MDTraj code that builds the backbone (N, CA, C; nanometers):
import mdtraj as md
import numpy as np

residues = "MET ALA GLU ARG ILE VAL ILE PHE GLY GLY THR PHE ASP PRO ILE HIS HIS GLY HIS LEU ILE THR ALA ARG ALA VAL ALA GLU HIS PHE GLY PHE GLU LYS VAL THR PHE ILE PRO ALA LYS ALA PRO PRO HIS LYS GLY ASP ALA GLN HIS LYS SER ALA PRO ALA ASP ASP ARG LEU GLU MET VAL ARG LEU ALA VAL THR GLY SER ASP MET PHE ASP VAL SER ASP VAL GLU LEU GLN ARG ASP GLY PRO SER TYR THR PHE ASP THR LEU MET SER LEU ARG ARG MET TYR GLY ALA ASP ALA GLN LEU TYR TRP ILE ILE GLY ALA ASP MET LEU GLY ASP LEU PRO THR TRP TYR ARG ALA GLY GLU VAL ILE GLU ILE ALA ARG ILE ILE THR ALA ALA ARG PRO PRO TYR ASN GLN ARG ILE PRO ALA MET LEU ASP GLU LEU ARG GLU HIS PHE SER ALA GLU ARG VAL SER GLY LEU SER GLU ARG VAL VAL SER THR PRO LEU ILE ASP VAL SER SER THR GLN ILE ARG ARG ARG LEU GLY GLN GLU LYS THR VAL LYS TYR LEU MET PRO ASP ALA VAL ILE ASP TYR ILE ARG ARG ARG GLY LEU TYR HIS THR ASP".split()
xyz = np.array([
    [-2.0435, -1.7739, -0.0467],
    [-1.9886, -1.6395, -0.0708],
    [-1.8446, -1.6493, -0.1189],
    [-1.8108, -1.5704, -0.2236],
    [-1.6765, -1.5749, -0.2800],
    [-1.5740, -1.5265, -0.1781],
    [-1.4560, -1.5878, -0.1825],
    [-1.3485, -1.5460, -0.0933],
    [-1.3038, -1.4047, -0.1297],
    [-1.2844, -1.3215, -0.0271],
    [-1.2402, -1.1845, -0.0492],
    [-1.0927, -1.1723, -0.0118],
    [-1.0111, -1.1365, -0.1096],
    [-0.8670, -1.1196, -0.0901],
    [-0.8373, -0.9705, -0.0938],
    [-0.7926, -0.9164, 0.0183],
    [-0.7721, -0.7718, 0.0317],
    [-0.6227, -0.7432, 0.0414],
    [-0.5743, -0.6640, -0.0524],
    [-0.4309, -0.6382, -0.0633],
    [-0.3998, -0.4917, -0.0342],
    [-0.2980, -0.4716, 0.0451],
    [-0.2425, -0.3377, 0.0662],
    [-0.0998, -0.3420, 0.0142],
    [-0.0813, -0.2921, -0.1075],
    [0.0512, -0.2930, -0.1668],
    [0.1229, -0.1614, -0.1438],
    [0.2538, -0.1652, -0.1483],
    [0.3295, -0.0420, -0.1300],
    [0.4769, -0.0698, -0.1120],
    [0.5533, 0.0361, -0.1044],
    [0.6970, 0.0219, -0.0822],
    [0.7254, -0.0135, 0.0629],
    [0.6514, 0.0473, 0.1563],
    [0.6712, 0.0250, 0.2990],
    [0.8191, 0.0425, 0.3352],
    [0.8663, 0.1650, 0.3101],
    [1.0102, 0.1930, 0.3192],
    [1.0390, 0.3077, 0.4166],
    [1.0140, 0.2855, 0.5486],
    [0.9674, 0.1620, 0.6126],
    [0.8175, 0.1687, 0.6456],
    [0.7627, 0.0559, 0.6876],
    [0.6252, 0.0510, 0.7346],
    [0.6140, 0.1287, 0.8663],
    [0.4976, 0.1918, 0.8894],
    [0.4795, 0.2695, 1.0122],
    [0.3342, 0.2576, 1.0579],
    [0.3044, 0.3237, 1.1695],
    [0.1709, 0.3117, 1.2273],
    [0.0619, 0.3663, 1.1345],
    [0.0944, 0.4645, 1.0525],
    [-0.0037, 0.5167, 0.9590],
    [-0.0544, 0.4098, 0.8634],
    [0.0376, 0.3248, 0.8148],
    [-0.0026, 0.2140, 0.7274],
    [-0.0977, 0.1194, 0.8001],
    [-0.0629, 0.0844, 0.9212],
    [-0.1429, -0.0124, 0.9974],
    [-0.2803, 0.0444, 1.0310],
    [-0.2850, 0.1716, 1.0694],
    [-0.4129, 0.2351, 1.1031],
    [-0.5018, 0.2456, 0.9794],
    [-0.4416, 0.2785, 0.8649],
    [-0.5181, 0.2859, 0.7403],
    [-0.5771, 0.1502, 0.7037],
    [-0.4954, 0.0457, 0.7119],
    [-0.5428, -0.0884, 0.6779],
    [-0.6566, -0.1318, 0.7695],
    [-0.6454, -0.1015, 0.8976],
    [-0.7514, -0.1382, 0.9916],
    [-0.8792, -0.0589, 0.9638],
    [-0.8661, 0.0696, 0.9325],
    [-0.9835, 0.1520, 0.9029],
    [-1.0586, 0.0985, 0.7818],
    [-0.9849, 0.0577, 0.6790],
    [-1.0480, 0.0012, 0.5592],
    [-1.1169, -0.1309, 0.5923],
    [-1.0471, -0.2154, 0.6675],
    [-1.1046, -0.3456, 0.7036],
    [-1.2324, -0.3288, 0.7839],
    [-1.2324, -0.2372, 0.8794],
    [-1.3508, -0.2153, 0.9623],
    [-1.4653, -0.1573, 0.8802],
    [-1.4347, -0.0708, 0.7849],
    [-1.5385, -0.0086, 0.7028],
    [-1.6130, -0.1120, 0.6190],
    [-1.5389, -0.2051, 0.5596],
    [-1.5995, -0.3030, 0.4695],
    [-1.6284, -0.4374, 0.5371],
    [-1.5845, -0.4537, 0.6614],
    [-1.6045, -0.5804, 0.7289],
    [-1.5111, -0.6896, 0.6803],
    [-1.3918, -0.6513, 0.6362],
    [-1.2925, -0.7498, 0.5930],
    [-1.2313, -0.8186, 0.7151],
    [-1.2078, -0.9479, 0.7044],
    [-1.1454, -1.0216, 0.8136],
    [-0.9935, -1.0187, 0.8048],
    [-0.9405, -0.9995, 0.6843],
    [-0.7959, -1.0091, 0.6650],
    [-0.7497, -0.9076, 0.5613],
    [-0.6359, -0.8450, 0.5878],
    [-0.5682, -0.7585, 0.4911],
    [-0.4254, -0.8097, 0.4757],
    [-0.3850, -0.8311, 0.3518],
    [-0.2507, -0.8810, 0.3241],
    [-0.1619, -0.7692, 0.2708],
    [-0.0523, -0.7438, 0.3395],
    [0.0454, -0.6449, 0.2942],
    [0.1386, -0.7106, 0.1922],
    [0.1600, -0.6415, 0.0799],
    [0.2523, -0.6920, -0.0217],
    [0.3567, -0.5845, -0.0508],
    [0.4768, -0.5975, 0.0059],
    [0.5833, -0.5018, -0.0254],
    [0.6286, -0.5170, -0.1704],
    [0.6491, -0.4043, -0.2365],
    [0.6959, -0.4056, -0.3749],
    [0.8470, -0.4292, -0.3783],
    [0.8889, -0.5098, -0.4744],
    [1.0324, -0.5323, -0.4906],
    [1.0978, -0.4126, -0.5595],
    [1.0382, -0.3687, -0.6703],
    [1.0919, -0.2558, -0.7466],
    [0.9743, -0.1725, -0.7945],
    [0.9193, -0.0850, -0.7081],
    [0.7998, -0.0081, -0.7452],
    [0.8274, 0.0846, -0.8626],
    [0.7445, 0.0797, -0.9698],
    [0.7702, 0.1605, -1.0890],
    [0.7398, 0.3077, -1.0715],
    [0.6612, 0.3459, -0.9680],
    [0.6194, 0.4849, -0.9525],
    [0.6892, 0.5562, -0.8373],
    [0.7873, 0.4910, -0.7749],
    [0.8509, 0.5510, -0.6585],
    [0.9959, 0.5849, -0.6882],
    [1.0432, 0.6849, -0.6170],
    [1.1833, 0.7209, -0.6275],
    [1.2161, 0.8299, -0.5276],
    [1.3249, 0.8141, -0.4570],
    [1.3658, 0.9140, -0.3571],
    [1.5174, 0.9179, -0.3561],
    [1.5709, 1.0027, -0.4396],
    [1.7159, 1.0058, -0.4561],
    [1.7870, 1.0675, -0.3370],
    [1.7140, 1.1449, -0.2546],
    [1.7786, 1.2169, -0.1464],
    [1.8000, 1.1313, -0.0223],
    [1.7265, 1.0241, -0.0090],
    [1.7352, 0.9443, 0.1117],
    [1.7513, 0.7970, 0.0761],
    [1.8251, 0.7273, 0.1599],
    [1.8508, 0.5868, 0.1359],
    [1.7231, 0.5037, 0.1491],
    [1.7093, 0.4070, 0.0616],
    [1.6008, 0.3107, 0.0712],
    [1.6556, 0.1801, 0.1254],
    [1.5673, 0.1008, 0.1830],
    [1.6072, -0.0296, 0.2347],
    [1.5896, -0.1356, 0.1269],
    [1.6746, -0.2374, 0.1251],
    [1.6571, -0.3479, 0.0301],
    [1.5214, -0.4151, 0.0482],
    [1.4739, -0.4773, -0.0576],
    [1.3406, -0.5383, -0.0557],
    [1.3269, -0.6422, 0.0552],
    [1.4306, -0.7228, 0.0763],
    [1.4221, -0.8265, 0.1795],
    [1.4065, -0.7655, 0.3186],
    [1.4723, -0.6537, 0.3420],
    [1.4592, -0.5861, 0.4713],
    [1.3200, -0.5244, 0.4865],
    [1.2676, -0.4675, 0.3798],
    [1.1340, -0.4092, 0.3873],
    [1.0290, -0.5175, 0.4138],
    [1.0471, -0.6331, 0.3522],
    [0.9564, -0.7460, 0.3770],
    [0.9632, -0.7886, 0.5230],
    [1.0825, -0.7995, 0.5776],
    [1.0973, -0.8431, 0.7162],
    [1.0386, -0.7406, 0.8125],
    [1.0513, -0.6120, 0.7806],
    [0.9932, -0.5101, 0.8678],
    [0.8405, -0.5201, 0.8690],
    [0.7808, -0.5489, 0.7536],
    [0.6356, -0.5663, 0.7500],
    [0.5960, -0.6887, 0.8324],
    [0.6719, -0.7959, 0.8195],
    [0.6421, -0.9166, 0.8973],
    [0.6464, -0.8861, 1.0469],
    [0.7474, -0.8115, 1.0887],
    [0.7573, -0.7760, 1.2298],
    [0.6405, -0.6878, 1.2733],
    [0.5999, -0.5967, 1.1852],
    [0.4925, -0.5035, 1.2192],
    [0.3582, -0.5729, 1.2371],
    [0.3346, -0.6829, 1.1640],
    [0.2033, -0.7485, 1.1699],
    [0.2042, -0.8732, 1.2578],
    [0.3183, -0.9062, 1.3152],
    [0.3272, -1.0244, 1.4019],
    [0.2284, -1.0126, 1.5180],
    [0.1512, -1.1175, 1.5382],
    [0.0548, -1.1200, 1.6477],
    [-0.0818, -1.0658, 1.6119],
    [-0.0979, -1.0141, 1.4886],
    [-0.2270, -0.9603, 1.4467],
    [-0.3098, -1.0674, 1.3784],
    [-0.4353, -1.0786, 1.4162],
    [-0.5266, -1.1705, 1.3493],
    [-0.5794, -1.1124, 1.2196],
    [-0.5705, -0.9807, 1.2050],
    [-0.6262, -0.9144, 1.0870],
    [-0.5270, -0.9010, 0.9735],
    [-0.3979, -0.8924, 1.0047],
    [-0.2976, -0.8635, 0.9035],
    [-0.2060, -0.9827, 0.8789],
    [-0.1661, -0.9981, 0.7517],
    [-0.0560, -1.0874, 0.7194],
    [0.0241, -1.0255, 0.6054],
    [0.1242, -1.0963, 0.5565],
    [0.2150, -1.0404, 0.4560],
    [0.2464, -1.1471, 0.3516],
    [0.2648, -1.1036, 0.2272],
    [0.3004, -1.1926, 0.1170],
    [0.4253, -1.1404, 0.0479],
    [0.5091, -1.2321, 0.0040],
    [0.6312, -1.1942, -0.0683],
    [0.6161, -1.2159, -0.2186],
    [0.4920, -1.2171, -0.2690],
    [0.4674, -1.2513, -0.4085],
    [0.5422, -1.1587, -0.5046],
    [0.5562, -1.0315, -0.4715],
    [0.6251, -0.9404, -0.5633],
    [0.7763, -0.9570, -0.5562],
    [0.8262, -1.0041, -0.4445],
    [0.9699, -1.0240, -0.4325],
    [1.0162, -1.1482, -0.5079],
    [0.9213, -1.2330, -0.5468],
    [0.9560, -1.3544, -0.6192],
    [0.9732, -1.3298, -0.7693],
    [0.9376, -1.2087, -0.8152],
    [0.9474, -1.1766, -0.9577],
    [1.0623, -1.0813, -0.9843],
    [1.1172, -1.0889, -1.1045],
    [1.2181, -0.9932, -1.1477],
    [1.1496, -0.8751, -1.2154],
    [1.2188, -0.7635, -1.2222],
    [1.1652, -0.6468, -1.2907],
    [1.0741, -0.5645, -1.2026],
    [1.0120, -0.4610, -1.2619],
    [0.9232, -0.3717, -1.1858],
    [0.8050, -0.4471, -1.1251],
    [0.7589, -0.3993, -1.0114],
    [0.6471, -0.4639, -0.9411],
    [0.5153, -0.4049, -0.9900],
    [0.4728, -0.4468, -1.1072],
    [0.3476, -0.3961, -1.1623],
    [0.2288, -0.4612, -1.0923],
    [0.1301, -0.3785, -1.0569],
    [0.0105, -0.4290, -0.9914],
    [-0.0604, -0.5321, -1.0781],
    [-0.0633, -0.5093, -1.2084],
    [-0.1295, -0.6046, -1.2985],
    [-0.0696, -0.7440, -1.2832],
    [0.0629, -0.7534, -1.2829],
    [0.1289, -0.8838, -1.2725],
    [0.0975, -0.9500, -1.1380],
    [0.0936, -0.8700, -1.0328],
    [0.0613, -0.9250, -0.9008],
    [-0.0818, -0.9769, -0.8975],
    [-0.1743, -0.9025, -0.9558],
    [-0.3131, -0.9475, -0.9595],
    [-0.3280, -1.0776, -1.0375],
    [-0.2535, -1.0913, -1.1455],
    [-0.2590, -1.2160, -1.2221],
    [-0.2052, -1.3322, -1.1396],
    [-0.1004, -1.3060, -1.0612],
    [-0.0470, -1.4098, -0.9725],
    [-0.1515, -1.4502, -0.8682],
    [-0.2191, -1.3503, -0.8123],
    [-0.3219, -1.3782, -0.7118],
    [-0.4389, -1.4545, -0.7721],
    [-0.4745, -1.4232, -0.8981],
    [-0.5798, -1.4972, -0.9654],
    [-0.5448, -1.6450, -0.9755],
    [-0.4194, -1.6704, -1.0109],
    [-0.3761, -1.8109, -1.0228],
    [-0.3766, -1.8791, -0.8859],
    [-0.3428, -1.8049, -0.7815],
    [-0.3352, -1.8625, -0.6471],
    [-0.4731, -1.8918, -0.5890],
    [-0.5673, -1.7979, -0.6100],
    [-0.6960, -1.8066, -0.5404],
    [-0.8128, -1.8460, -0.6294],
    [-0.7901, -1.8498, -0.7601],
    [-0.8956, -1.8924, -0.8502],
    [-0.9790, -1.7774, -0.9032],
    [-1.0567, -1.8082, -1.0072],
    [-1.1331, -1.7054, -1.0777],
    [-1.2478, -1.6494, -0.9952],
    [-1.2943, -1.7238, -0.8955],
    [-1.4110, -1.6801, -0.8187],
    [-1.3761, -1.5836, -0.7051],
    [-1.2493, -1.5764, -0.6676],
    [-1.2098, -1.4889, -0.5574],
    [-1.2305, -1.3423, -0.5950],
    [-1.2762, -1.2642, -0.4989],
    [-1.2906, -1.1204, -0.5184],
    [-1.1633, -1.0519, -0.4699],
    [-1.0970, -0.9819, -0.5610],
    [-0.9705, -0.9165, -0.5286],
    [-0.9939, -0.7685, -0.5018],
    [-0.9433, -0.7209, -0.3894],
    [-0.9502, -0.5795, -0.3521],
    [-0.8080, -0.5268, -0.3382],
    [-0.7868, -0.4032, -0.3830],
    [-0.6529, -0.3434, -0.3767],
    [-0.6641, -0.2049, -0.3145],
    [-0.5975, -0.1850, -0.2022],
    [-0.6028, -0.0580, -0.1303],
    [-0.4936, 0.0360, -0.1817],
    [-0.5327, 0.1579, -0.2140],
    [-0.4357, 0.2612, -0.2525],
    [-0.4611, 0.3857, -0.1693],
    [-0.3617, 0.4723, -0.1623],
    [-0.3795, 0.6012, -0.0984],
    [-0.4427, 0.6992, -0.1952],
    [-0.5103, 0.8010, -0.1434],
    [-0.5773, 0.8990, -0.2287],
    [-0.4789, 0.9700, -0.3210],
    [-0.3528, 0.9832, -0.2776],
    [-0.2538, 1.0490, -0.3621],
    [-0.2247, 0.9693, -0.4882],
    [-0.2573, 0.8399, -0.4878],
    [-0.2321, 0.7549, -0.6038],
    [-0.3521, 0.7465, -0.6975],
    [-0.4688, 0.7885, -0.6503],
    [-0.5896, 0.7750, -0.7310],
    [-0.5766, 0.8475, -0.8644],
    [-0.5265, 0.9692, -0.8608],
    [-0.5126, 1.0451, -0.9838],
    [-0.4103, 0.9889, -1.0799],
    [-0.3198, 0.9050, -1.0292],
    [-0.2155, 0.8456, -1.1136],
    [-0.2598, 0.7156, -1.1797],
    [-0.3790, 0.6678, -1.1496],
    [-0.4222, 0.5382, -1.2030],
    [-0.4063, 0.5258, -1.3547],
    [-0.4383, 0.6288, -1.4329],
    [-0.4249, 0.6133, -1.5783],
    [-0.2828, 0.5842, -1.6243],
    [-0.1824, 0.6166, -1.5421],
    [-0.0423, 0.5934, -1.5809],
    [0.0038, 0.4529, -1.5450],
    [-0.0772, 0.3780, -1.4713],
    [-0.0373, 0.2434, -1.4312],
    [-0.0291, 0.1505, -1.5512],
    [0.0591, 0.0544, -1.5412],
    [0.0723, -0.0472, -1.6446],
    [-0.0587, -0.1258, -1.6567],
    [-0.1165, -0.1242, -1.7774],
    [-0.2411, -0.1956, -1.8075],
    [-0.3511, -0.1563, -1.7077],
    [-0.3637, -0.0256, -1.6889],
    [-0.4539, 0.0281, -1.5859],
    [-0.5983, -0.0156, -1.6055],
    [-0.6459, -0.0158, -1.7296],
    [-0.7832, -0.0562, -1.7547],
    [-0.8123, -0.1972, -1.7074],
    [-0.7156, -0.2865, -1.7285],
    [-0.7329, -0.4248, -1.6837],
    [-0.7222, -0.4366, -1.5323],
    [-0.6370, -0.3535, -1.4726],
    [-0.6215, -0.3552, -1.3266],
    [-0.7547, -0.3264, -1.2587],
    [-0.8248, -0.2233, -1.3039],
    [-0.9497, -0.1868, -1.2364],
    [-1.0657, -0.2781, -1.2760],
    [-1.0450, -0.3632, -1.3745],
    [-1.1438, -0.4670, -1.4048],
    [-1.1211, -0.5897, -1.3175],
    [-0.9954, -0.6233, -1.2960],
    [-0.9617, -0.7434, -1.2187],
    [-0.9866, -0.7218, -1.0703],
    [-0.9498, -0.6034, -1.0210],
    [-0.9566, -0.5761, -0.8772],
    [-1.0515, -0.4617, -0.8478],
    [-1.1139, -0.4676, -0.7329],
    [-1.1934, -0.3568, -0.6818],
    [-1.0975, -0.2637, -0.6070],
    [-1.0728, -0.1466, -0.6634],
    [-0.9783, -0.0529, -0.6045],
    [-1.0456, 0.0215, -0.4891],
    [-0.9812, 0.0197, -0.3733],
    [-1.0278, 0.0940, -0.2565],
    [-0.9318, 0.2102, -0.2324],
    [-0.9867, 0.3296, -0.2237],
    [-0.9043, 0.4481, -0.2000],
    [-0.9161, 0.4916, -0.0548],
    [-0.8056, 0.4883, 0.0159],
    [-0.8006, 0.5342, 0.1546],
    [-0.7674, 0.6823, 0.1535],
    [-0.8656, 0.7640, 0.1909],
    [-0.8522, 0.9094, 0.1769],
    [-0.8480, 0.9764, 0.3132],
    [-0.7296, 1.0166, 0.3543],
    [-0.7174, 1.0930, 0.4785],
    [-0.7224, 1.2415, 0.4443],
    [-0.7606, 1.3258, 0.5390],
    [-0.7567, 1.4702, 0.5150],
    [-0.6137, 1.5143, 0.4830],
    [-0.5913, 1.6085, 0.3927],
    [-0.6909, 1.6832, 0.3148],
    [-0.7245, 1.6174, 0.1812],
    [-0.6679, 1.4977, 0.1545],
    [-0.6896, 1.4349, 0.0243],
    [-0.8366, 1.4043, -0.0006],
    [-0.9130, 1.3785, 0.1068],
    [-1.0535, 1.3447, 0.0871],
    [-1.1305, 1.4583, 0.0192],
    [-1.0834, 1.5815, 0.0339],
    [-1.1499, 1.6946, -0.0298],
    [-1.1187, 1.7029, -0.1793],
    [-1.0131, 1.6350, -0.2211],
    [-0.9732, 1.6411, -0.3622],
    [-1.0319, 1.5276, -0.4450],
    [-1.0959, 1.4319, -0.3795],
    [-1.1449, 1.3138, -0.4493],
    [-1.2402, 1.3476, -0.5635],
    [-1.3412, 1.4340, -0.5443],
    [-1.4331, 1.4624, -0.6553],
    [-1.3616, 1.5114, -0.7812],
    [-1.2630, 1.5996, -0.7653],
    [-1.1892, 1.6502, -0.8813],
    [-1.1091, 1.5383, -0.9472],
    [-1.0491, 1.4507, -0.8668],
    [-0.9738, 1.3383, -0.9214],
    [-1.0648, 1.2466, -1.0029],
    [-1.1834, 1.2192, -0.9497],
    [-1.2769, 1.1309, -1.0194],
    [-1.3218, 1.1926, -1.1516],
    [-1.3425, 1.3243, -1.1527],
    [-1.3793, 1.3916, -1.2768],
    [-1.2719, 1.3723, -1.3836],
    [-1.1472, 1.3826, -1.3437],
    [-1.0374, 1.3642, -1.4391],
    [-1.0293, 1.2203, -1.4875],
    [-1.0605, 1.1266, -1.3996],
    [-1.0540, 0.9854, -1.4379],
    [-1.1592, 0.9491, -1.5415],
    [-1.2678, 1.0259, -1.5497],
    [-1.3727, 0.9982, -1.6486],
    [-1.3224, 1.0161, -1.7918],
    [-1.2101, 1.0843, -1.8077],
    [-1.1499, 1.0999, -1.9397],
    [-1.0742, 0.9746, -1.9819],
    [-1.0492, 0.8844, -1.8852],
    [-0.9673, 0.7662, -1.9141],
    [-1.0427, 0.6341, -1.8981],
    [-1.1417, 0.6308, -1.8095],
    [-1.2131, 0.5074, -1.7799],
    [-1.3633, 0.5259, -1.8004],
    [-1.4336, 0.4153, -1.8162],
    [-1.5778, 0.4221, -1.8373],
    [-1.6486, 0.4772, -1.7142],
    [-1.7703, 0.5263, -1.7359],
    [-1.8493, 0.5798, -1.6258],
    [-1.8742, 0.4734, -1.5197],
    [-1.8931, 0.3492, -1.5627],
    [-1.9160, 0.2397, -1.4678],
    [-1.7954, 0.2179, -1.3790],
    [-1.6757, 0.2214, -1.4384],
    [-1.5531, 0.1987, -1.3604],
    [-1.5290, 0.3142, -1.2627],
    [-1.5518, 0.4359, -1.3075],
    [-1.5314, 0.5510, -1.2199],
    [-1.6335, 0.5496, -1.1065],
    [-1.7556, 0.5055, -1.1369],
    [-1.8574, 0.4941, -1.0322],
    [-1.8131, 0.3948, -0.9257],
    [-1.7537, 0.2832, -0.9687],
    [-1.7034, 0.1852, -0.8734],
    [-1.5931, 0.2416, -0.7864],
    [-1.5033, 0.3188, -0.8473],
    [-1.3967, 0.3832, -0.7708],
    [-1.4554, 0.4794, -0.6682],
    [-1.5576, 0.5530, -0.7088],
    [-1.6212, 0.6499, -0.6200],
    [-1.6864, 0.5821, -0.5002],
    [-1.7474, 0.4661, -0.5221],
    [-1.8175, 0.3955, -0.4152],
    [-1.7226, 0.3346, -0.3129],
    [-1.5977, 0.3202, -0.3496],
    [-1.5022, 0.2544, -0.2592],
    [-1.3959, 0.3515, -0.2095],
    [-1.4370, 0.4737, -0.1806],
    [-1.3503, 0.5722, -0.1148],
    [-1.3803, 0.5683, 0.0347],
    [-1.2766, 0.5486, 0.1158],
    [-1.2933, 0.5367, 0.2606],
    [-1.2166, 0.6488, 0.3295],
    [-1.2848, 0.7250, 0.4120],
    [-1.2171, 0.8281, 0.4914],
    [-1.1419, 0.7600, 0.6051],
    [-1.0152, 0.7908, 0.6177],
    [-0.9310, 0.7300, 0.7207],
    [-0.8760, 0.8389, 0.8118],
    [-0.8325, 0.8016, 0.9323],
    [-0.7812, 0.9020, 1.0261],
    [-0.6602, 0.9765, 0.9716],
    [-0.6486, 1.1022, 1.0092],
    [-0.5320, 1.1819, 0.9722],
    [-0.4181, 1.1466, 1.0657],
    [-0.3199, 1.0744, 1.0133],
    [-0.2013, 1.0365, 1.0901],
    [-0.0826, 1.1058, 1.0240],
    [-0.0281, 1.2046, 1.0907],
    [0.0768, 1.2869, 1.0297],
    [0.2127, 1.2184, 1.0431],
    [0.2259, 1.1099, 0.9686],
    [0.3532, 1.0372, 0.9661],
    [0.3684, 0.9776, 0.8273],
    [0.4902, 0.9805, 0.7758],
    [0.5169, 0.9248, 0.6437],
    [0.6516, 0.8545, 0.6451],
    [0.6699, 0.7641, 0.5492],
    [0.7983, 0.6946, 0.5379],
    [0.9103, 0.7922, 0.5067],
    [0.8802, 0.8933, 0.4252],
    [0.9817, 0.9938, 0.3930],
    [1.0276, 1.0666, 0.5188],
    [0.9317, 1.1038, 0.6017],
    [0.9633, 1.1713, 0.7273],
    [1.0492, 1.0825, 0.8167],
    [1.0151, 0.9550, 0.8236],
    [1.0907, 0.8625, 0.9081],
    [1.2325, 0.8449, 0.8555],
    [1.2475, 0.8288, 0.7249],
    [1.3823, 0.8152, 0.6687],
    [1.4666, 0.9391, 0.6982],
    [1.4038, 1.0543, 0.6878],
    [1.4761, 1.1796, 0.7147],
    [1.5198, 1.1868, 0.8606],
    [1.4308, 1.1507, 0.9503],
    [1.4634, 1.1562, 1.0932],
    [1.5749, 1.0568, 1.1263],
    [1.5670, 0.9376, 1.0687],
    [1.6719, 0.8386, 1.0941],
    [1.8060, 0.8852, 1.0395],
    [1.8032, 0.9484, 0.9221],
    [1.9267, 1.0011, 0.8649],
    [1.9880, 1.1098, 0.9499],
    [1.9019, 1.1810, 1.0246],
    [1.9486, 1.2875, 1.1136],
    [1.9710, 1.2374, 1.2560],
    [1.9581, 1.1058, 1.2736],
    [1.9756, 1.0406, 1.4035],
    [1.8773, 1.0942, 1.5078],
    [1.7532, 1.1203, 1.4647],
    [1.6462, 1.1609, 1.5550],
    [1.5586, 1.0404, 1.5870],
    [1.4897, 1.0469, 1.6986],
    [1.4071, 0.9344, 1.7392],
    [1.2845, 0.9175, 1.6486],
    [1.2451, 0.7925, 1.6284],
    [1.1218, 0.7613, 1.5547],
    [1.0259, 0.6820, 1.6437],
    [1.0529, 0.6850, 1.7737],
    [0.9655, 0.6147, 1.8671],
    [0.8242, 0.6702, 1.8569],
    [0.7272, 0.5818, 1.8660],
    [0.5837, 0.6095, 1.8559],
    [0.5365, 0.6298, 1.7122],
    [0.6289, 0.6375, 1.6167],
    [0.5893, 0.6510, 1.4769],
    [0.5718, 0.5153, 1.4095],
    [0.6299, 0.4129, 1.4675],
    [0.6269, 0.2791, 1.4094],
    [0.6428, 0.1768, 1.5211],
    [0.6104, 0.0493, 1.4930],
    [0.6229, -0.0527, 1.5973],
    [0.7666, -0.0645, 1.6485],
    [0.7793, -0.0906, 1.7773],
    [0.9124, -0.1009, 1.8383],
    [0.9960, -0.2102, 1.7732],
    [0.9321, -0.3201, 1.7334],
    [1.0073, -0.4297, 1.6709],
    [1.0711, -0.3848, 1.5397],
    [1.0025, -0.2967, 1.4669],
    [1.0579, -0.2441, 1.3420],
    [1.1731, -0.1489, 1.3710],
    [1.1588, -0.0657, 1.4739],
    [1.2666, 0.0252, 1.5118],
    [1.3916, -0.0538, 1.5510],
    [1.3736, -0.1596, 1.6288],
    [1.4868, -0.2424, 1.6700],
    [1.5541, -0.3060, 1.5483],
    [1.4745, -0.3511, 1.4526],
    [1.5303, -0.4136, 1.3318],
    [1.6115, -0.3116, 1.2527],
    [1.5591, -0.1907, 1.2377],
    [1.6306, -0.0855, 1.1651],
    [1.7649, -0.0564, 1.2312],
    [1.7668, -0.0540, 1.3632],
    [1.8923, -0.0279, 1.4358],
    [1.9914, -0.1411, 1.4153],
    [1.9422, -0.2637, 1.4257],
    [2.0320, -0.3791, 1.4098],
    [2.0925, -0.3843, 1.2702],
    [2.0129, -0.3497, 1.1710],
    [2.0580, -0.3578, 1.0324],
    [2.1272, -0.2300, 0.9845],
    [2.1187, -0.1239, 1.0639],
    [2.1808, 0.0018, 1.0236],
    [2.1160, 0.0656, 0.9021],
    [1.9834, 0.0540, 0.8922],
    [1.9123, 0.1030, 0.7748],
    [1.8883, 0.2539, 0.7830],
    [1.8878, 0.3162, 0.6673],
    [1.8491, 0.4571, 0.6474],
    [1.9477, 0.5597, 0.7022],
    [2.0552, 0.5173, 0.7610],
    [2.1494, 0.6138, 0.8160],
    [2.2459, 0.6621, 0.7069],
    [2.2811, 0.7890, 0.7145],
    [2.3742, 0.8452, 0.6173],
    [2.5156, 0.7977, 0.6487],
    [2.6002, 0.7990, 0.5453],
    [2.7406, 0.7577, 0.5659],
    [2.8189, 0.8673, 0.6369],
])
top = md.Topology()
chain = top.add_chain()
for i, resn in enumerate(residues, 1):
    res = top.add_residue(resn, chain, resSeq=i)
    for name in ("N", "CA", "C"):
        top.add_atom(name, md.element.get_by_symbol(name[0]), res)
traj = md.Trajectory(xyz[None], top)
């Protein structure tokens, strides 16, 4: 059986329990033994001018702390080793070189990103190289059919069918990185929203606090 490489890419600015719960839900649904988190160095589709972001090295370390002790999760710094925007296509090509042509590559995205797939760099090749898994929490799971209909204008029926087959309903966890950054900027507690080791790291490094 071909090796299955399952990637959860993202900014993770910062990582929180919602990310971990989503990754576990996907792994349990498909029977994956391992999910690898890959923090983006310079995500091309993200931007938050109102709140401070953490440097890439700090975001990587927070992910490492969050997955420490887990048999299911690990982390890769493959995107931090490259200059320029962290395009998924480039990361997939790196993974191909690392694991060989026979490895099956899976890439987990949130339902909010599904509709943006046509705007991705070399999107057609991305969905050929990797099996895209969409983690759909409420209420996004109700929007999936409409998103898939729109994608038929950009991708073949076969590719859209594959995307449709790999939609996973995940628990509704009302926590986001934006919310956490806002709370930290307001000096409010983020306990129970993320692993304690990550909270301690944020405090030690003075991340996300306003001047």
